Structures are given as structure tokens and as C-alpha cells.
C-alpha positions in Angstrom: 18.6 23.7 25.7 17.6 20.6 27.6 14.2 18.9 28.2 12.7 15.8 29.7 10.2 13.6 27.9 8.5 10.4 28.9 5.9 8.1 27.4 2.8 6.9 29.3 2.9 3.2 29.9 6.6 2.7 29.2 9.6 2.8 31.5 12.0 3.6 28.7 12.5 7.2 27.8 14.8 6.8 24.8 13.8 7.3 21.2 11.3 10.2 21.2 12.1 12.5 18.3 11.4 16.2 18.9 11.9 19.1 16.5 12.1 22.9 17.0 11.2 24.8 13.8 11.6 28.5 13.4 8.3 30.3 13.3 7.2 32.2 10.3 9.8 34.8 9.3 12.4 33.2 11.5 15.1 31.6 9.4 16.6 29.2 11.9 16.1 25.5 12.3 14.7 23.0 12.2 16.7 21.6 15.1 16.1 18.0 16.1 16.9 15.9 19.1 16.0 12.3 20.1 15.6 11.4 23.7 18.1 9.2 25.4 17.6 6.6 28.2 17.8 9.0 31.1 15.1 10.0 33.6 15.5 13.8 33.3 17.2 16.1 30.8 17.0 13.3 28.2 16.7 15.8 25.3 19.5 18.1 24.3 19.4 20.8 21.6 22.7 22.5 20.8 23.5 25.8 19.2 20.0 27.2 19.1 19.6 30.8 18.0 17.3 33.0 20.0 13.8 33.3 18.6 10.3 31.7 18.4 10.0 28.1 17.5 7.2 25.6 17.1 7.6 22.3 18.9 6.7 18.9 17.5 7.2 15.3 18.3 6.9 12.3 16.0 6.6 9.2 18.3 4.7 6.3 16.8 1.6 5.0 18.7 1.5 8.2 20.9 -0.3 11.4 20.6 2.2 13.9 19.2 2.8 17.5 20.0 2.3 19.8 17.0 2.4 23.6 16.6 3.1 24.7 20.2 5.3 27.8 20.3 8.3 28.3 22.6 10.4 31.4 22.8 14.1 30.7 23.2 15.9 33.5 25.0 19.5 33.7 26.3 18.4 32.7 29.8 16.1 29.8 28.8 18.0 26.6 29.4 15.2 23.9 29.9 11.9 22.9 28.5 9.1 21.9 30.9 8.6 18.2 31.4 6.4 16.5 28.8 4.7 13.1 29.0 3.4 11.8 25.7 0.0 10.1 26.0 -0.3 6.5 24.8 -2.9 4.6 23.0 -2.8 6.1 19.5 -2.4 2.8 17.6 -3.4 4.6 14.3 -0.8 7.1 15.2 -1.0 9.4 12.1 -4.3 11.0 13.2 -3.4 12.4 16.7 -6.7 11.2 18.1 -7.4 8.2 20.3 -10.7 6.9 19.1 -12.6 3.7 17.8 -10.0 3.1 15.1 -7.3 2.7 17.8 -9.5 0.3 19.8 -10.3 -1.7 16.7 -6.6 -2.0 15.8 -5.7 -3.2 19.3 -8.7 -5.6 19.3 -7.9 -7.1 15.9 -4.3 -7.7 16.8 -4.9 -8.7 20.4 -2.7 -11.6 21.5 -0.2 -11.0 18.7 3.5 -10.9 19.6 6.3 -8.8 18.1 6.9 -5.1 18.0 5.8 -4.6 14.4 2.1 -4.5 15.4 0.8 -0.9 15.8 -1.7 -2.4 18.3 1.3 -2.8 20.6 1.0 0.8 21.8 3.4 0.5 24.7 6.1 -1.4 22.6 6.5 -4.3 25.0 6.4 -6.9 22.2 2.8 -8.1 22.6 -0.7 -6.7 22.1 -2.3 -7.2 25.5 -4.6 -5.8 28.1 -2.0 -3.0 28.9 -2.4 -1.7 25.3 -6.1 -1.8 25.6 -5.9 0.0 28.9 -3.9 2.8 27.3 -6.5 3.2 24.5 -9.4 3.0 27.0 -7.9 5.3 29.5 -7.2 8.0 26.9 -10.2 7.3 24.7 -11.5 10.5 23.1 -8.3 12.4 23.8 -6.7 14.5 21.0 -3.3 16.1 20.9 -4.9 19.5 21.3 -6.6 18.5 24.5 -3.7 16.5 25.8 -1.1 19.2 25.3 -3.1 22.4 25.1 -1.9 23.5 28.6 1.7 22.4 28.2 4.0 25.4 28.1 7.4 24.4 26.8 
């Protein structure tokens, strides 16, 4: 099974962790893959059993997918394209809100990738980070990915 994932505000596509976990009563998984630096088909899951899985991602500083179901059948070979939405500086809450804006604001001008305010991972907390927060302000994972069908 292959898939394509990207991150809003970043040109790199590598490093996004995705997990497929067997749904209730389905004993297979979890299966994990991490995206590689390739424009499409940058996620590869091997040796999947047929069944129903829940999809999740765990990318810092982005809204993450959680609890979306996908059925894997013998003919299903690709997941639909997914773009993770950026600006979730306080990335454990899956919501882009005032806490994210405050985190970017209080670290604005800082350099180094260790700052969660550097939501696009370019090594500095700048107007680009603030633009991601502002452009996605009020967005939650449920709203961002509610129509995504894997």
C-alpha cells in the first residue's frame, strides 16, 4: 500500500509518521511508515492484511489525523493524497487557536529548530510561521480532515 503525504508550508515531504491500526476486533497491526523525500508515493506499507484500519499521523507542529477508517482490500494499492495543515505550535491539542499564536509570538525572531513556534521547521520563528497559524486559525483536525477518504 502506498500513499502521498505533504506538509503545508514546507517543500520537504520526508519524516511524517503514519500508523494503520486494526479496528476493534481486528487483530492485525499496528503498521507504521514514515514518509520519504519524494513528491508522490512517499509512504509505503508492506505486508498488510486485508481488513479495516484506523489511520493516524504524529507530525509535530501540524494538525494530525486521528481515527479515520480505511478498508484495505486486495485491490486497494494507494491511499488518497493527504496534506497536513500547519500552524499547530502547541501540537498535542490538534487545534490551531490562541495558544499557537501566543507560542509563535513569544518566540518570534528566535532561530533554531527546537522552538515549537517554528511551525514550518525552517530554523527560525518568522512571519511565515505566523501566517500558517493565522491562515488556519480555528481549524481542528476533525474539520481539516473530516472529508479526507484514505
